[in-house]
Every structure is written in C-alpha cells, then in structure tokens.
VEXDREN-2710 file (C-alpha; in Angstrom, 1 decimal):
% VEXDREN-2710
k/r/px/py/pz
1/MET/35.5/14.1/74.8
2/ILE/36.3/14.8/71.2
3/GLN/33.6/13.9/68.6
4/ASN/34.7/12.9/65.1
5/GLN/32.2/14.4/62.7
6/LYS/32.2/12.7/59.4
7/GLY/29.6/13.3/56.6
8/PHE/27.9/16.1/54.9
9/THR/25.7/18.8/56.3
10/LEU/22.1/19.2/55.1
11/VAL/23.1/22.4/53.3
12/GLU/25.9/20.7/51.4
13/LEU/23.6/17.9/50.3
14/LEU/20.9/20.3/49.1
15/ALA/23.4/22.4/47.2
16/THR/24.7/19.2/45.5
17/LEU/21.2/18.2/44.5
18/ALA/20.4/21.6/43.1
19/ILE/23.6/21.6/41.0
20/LEU/22.8/18.0/39.7
21/SER/19.2/19.1/38.9
22/ILE/20.4/22.0/36.8
23/ILE/22.8/19.8/34.9
24/MET/20.0/17.3/34.3
25/LEU/17.7/20.0/33.0
26/ILE/20.4/20.9/30.4
27/ALA/21.7/17.4/29.5
28/VAL/18.5/15.3/29.2
29/PRO/16.9/17.4/26.3
30/ASN/20.2/17.5/24.5
31/VAL/20.6/13.7/24.7
32/MET/17.0/13.1/23.6
33/SER/17.5/15.4/20.7
34/ILE/20.7/13.5/19.6
35/LEU/18.8/10.2/19.9
36/ASP/16.0/11.5/17.7
37/LYS/18.4/12.9/15.1
38/ASN/20.2/9.5/14.9
39/LYS/16.9/7.7/14.4
40/ARG/15.8/10.1/11.7
41/SER/19.2/9.7/10.0
42/THR/18.8/5.9/10.1
43/TYR/15.4/6.2/8.4
44/LEU/16.9/8.2/5.6
45/GLU/19.9/5.9/5.2
46/ASP/17.6/2.8/5.1
47/ALA/15.4/4.5/2.5
48/LYS/18.5/5.2/0.3
49/LYS/19.5/1.5/0.7
50/LEU/16.0/0.5/-0.4
51/VAL/16.3/2.7/-3.5
52/THR/19.7/1.1/-4.3
53/GLN/18.2/-2.4/-4.1
54/ALA/15.2/-1.4/-6.3
55/ASP/17.5/0.2/-8.9
56/TYR/19.7/-2.9/-9.0
57/LYS/16.6/-5.2/-9.5
58/PHE/15.1/-2.8/-12.1
59/ARG/18.3/-2.8/-14.2
60/LYS/19.2/-6.4/-13.7
61/ASP/15.8/-8.1/-14.3
62/GLN/15.1/-8.1/-18.0
63/ASN/11.5/-9.4/-17.4
64/ILE/10.4/-6.2/-15.8
65/GLU/8.4/-4.1/-18.2
66/LYS/9.8/-0.6/-18.4
67/PRO/7.3/2.1/-17.6
68/GLU/5.8/4.5/-20.1
69/ASN/6.3/8.3/-19.8
70/GLY/4.8/9.5/-16.5
71/GLU/4.1/6.0/-15.3
72/CYS/6.0/3.9/-12.7
73/VAL/6.8/0.4/-11.7
74/VAL/6.5/-0.2/-7.9
75/PHE/8.7/-2.5/-6.0
76/ARG/7.4/-3.4/-2.5
77/MET/10.0/-3.9/0.1
78/LYS/9.1/-7.5/0.4
79/SER/10.2/-8.1/-3.2
80/LEU/13.7/-6.7/-2.7
81/ASP/16.8/-8.1/-1.0
82/VAL/16.6/-6.1/2.2
83/SER/18.3/-8.4/4.7
84/GLU/20.3/-5.5/6.2
85/ILE/17.4/-3.3/6.8
86/LYS/14.6/-5.5/8.3
87/LYS/14.4/-3.4/11.5
88/GLY/13.9/0.3/11.9
89/PRO/15.6/2.5/14.4
90/GLU/12.6/2.3/16.8
91/GLY/13.3/-1.5/17.1
92/SER/10.3/-2.6/15.2
93/LEU/10.2/-4.3/11.8
94/TYR/9.6/-2.3/8.6
95/ASP/6.3/-2.7/7.0
96/THR/7.3/-4.7/3.9
97/GLN/3.9/-4.5/2.3
98/ASN/3.5/-0.7/2.6
99/SER/7.2/0.3/2.1
100/PHE/8.1/0.6/-1.5
101/VAL/10.2/2.2/-4.2
102/ALA/8.5/3.5/-7.4
103/VAL/10.6/3.8/-10.6
104/LYS/9.1/6.4/-12.8
105/TYR/10.0/7.1/-16.4
106/ASP/10.1/10.9/-17.1
107/SER/11.3/12.2/-20.5
108/SER/14.3/9.9/-21.1
109/LYS/15.3/9.4/-17.5
110/TYR/14.2/7.3/-14.6
111/LEU/13.3/8.8/-11.2
112/TYR/13.0/7.0/-8.0
113/GLY/10.4/7.7/-5.3
114/VAL/10.6/5.9/-1.9
115/MET/8.3/5.4/1.1
116/LEU/9.5/3.6/4.2
117/VAL/7.2/2.8/7.1
118/ASP/7.9/0.9/10.3
119/THR/5.3/-1.3/12.1
120/SER/5.5/0.5/15.4
121/SER/2.4/2.1/16.8
122/LYS/3.8/5.5/15.6
123/LYS/3.9/4.4/12.0
124/ARG/7.1/6.5/11.7
125/GLY/9.2/6.6/8.5
126/VAL/10.0/8.4/5.3
127/THR/7.0/9.8/3.5
128/LEU/6.8/9.3/-0.3
129/VAL/9.5/11.5/-1.7
130/ASP/11.8/11.7/-4.7
131/SER/15.0/9.9/-3.7
132/LYS/17.2/12.8/-4.7
133/ALA/15.5/14.9/-1.9
134/LEU/16.9/12.5/0.7
135/ASN/20.3/14.1/0.3
136/GLU/19.1/17.7/0.8
137/GLU/19.9/19.7/3.9
138/GLY/17.1/19.4/6.4
139/ALA/15.7/16.2/4.8
140/MET/15.6/14.5/8.3
141/MET/13.1/17.0/9.6
142/THR/11.2/17.4/6.3
143/TYR/10.6/13.8/5.2
144/VAL/10.8/11.6/8.3
145/LYS/7.3/11.8/9.8
146/GLU/5.1/10.0/12.3
147/SER/1.6/8.6/11.6
148/LEU/2.3/7.8/8.0
149/SER/-0.8/6.7/6.1
150/ASN/-0.6/3.6/4.0
151/TYR/-0.9/3.9/0.2
152/THR/-3.3/1.5/-1.4
153/LEU/-1.1/0.4/-4.3
154/VAL/-3.3/-0.4/-7.3
155/GLU/-2.2/-0.9/-10.9
156/ASN/-3.4/2.0/-13.0
157/GLY/-3.9/4.0/-9.7
158/THR/-1.9/7.1/-8.8
159/ILE/0.6/7.7/-6.0
160/SER/1.9/11.1/-5.1
161/GLY/4.1/12.6/-2.4
162/SER/6.7/15.3/-1.9
163/GLY/7.9/16.1/-5.4
164/PHE/7.0/12.7/-6.7
165/SER/3.8/11.4/-8.4
166/CYS/3.1/8.8/-11.1
167/LYS/0.5/6.4/-12.4
168/VAL/1.2/2.9/-11.3
169/GLN/1.9/0.6/-14.3
170/SER/2.8/-2.5/-12.3
171/ILE/3.5/-3.7/-8.8
172/ARG/6.2/-6.2/-7.9
END
C-alpha cells in the first residue's frame, strides 16, 4: 500500500516560523519609526499652516493694533480659519484654546512664534518656537514634543519658548 504524504514536517514549519520572526523583528520597528516620523511631520506642517493663517489675519484686519517693539499680539487657534487642520495626526482634535500664534514686533520686522497642542492624553504637538525654526533640519525631533504644558495667556504677561519670547500686548 502506497501512502501519499502531503503537508509539511515539523522541522519545516519551525524553520518557517523562525524566518518570519526574524523578518518581523526587523520590519516592525522600521514601520513604527516611519509612522512616528509622518506624525511629527504633520504637526510641523499644521503649525506652518497656523502661522500662515495668523499672518493673513494680522495683515488683512486693520482693527488689530500693531504690537510695540518686543511685544506681541497672540492669535488663539480658535480665532483663525483652521478648517483644514482641526484634527492632529494622533486622531484627536487640536486644543484651540491653548494652540496659538504670537506675532512679535522686533526692530522693524515681525516675527512669528507658534505653539500647537492636541487634546490627546499625550498632549503632543509643537512647543512654542520661532516659525522660521520649523524649516530647519531636525525640527521634527527638536520641536515636536509630548506632555506640552499649557501657557496661561495673559495680556501684559510674558511667553517664551525655543528662540521666541515676548510680552503679550493683546490676545485674539
């Protein structure tokens, strides 16, 4: 009687599992790293969009009092047209009360500082930074942080962050 043996031996199955395990050990961290990099990049791009919206409003609205030297006008996210950037890359909404752009007057030019925070339990986002720094190499690792503390924005109070500080003249 001839027996037809179909299937895999135990050794073949174990070898296959070992090879797949090694591939997973290499692939999973790389995939996770790519996902994190994309999320960080999204935070930076959303912060740049927020600065663009604040710049537009600052230049267009003639009722906004221009800041004195060393002072700034703060635009909370909720006062800007941010219909494209309501949600952060973590899937949670941005904190429109504590995310803001500060427009500072500094010796004949305007500088923009931005802070962008999401409402997730991580409180992840872009720490208060000069908007020009968002284009630097390594900005994703330097300025996108977790556990961001909220600023208490008070007129005549001070805000400061990475390369950006000013006395708050008014809040919008």
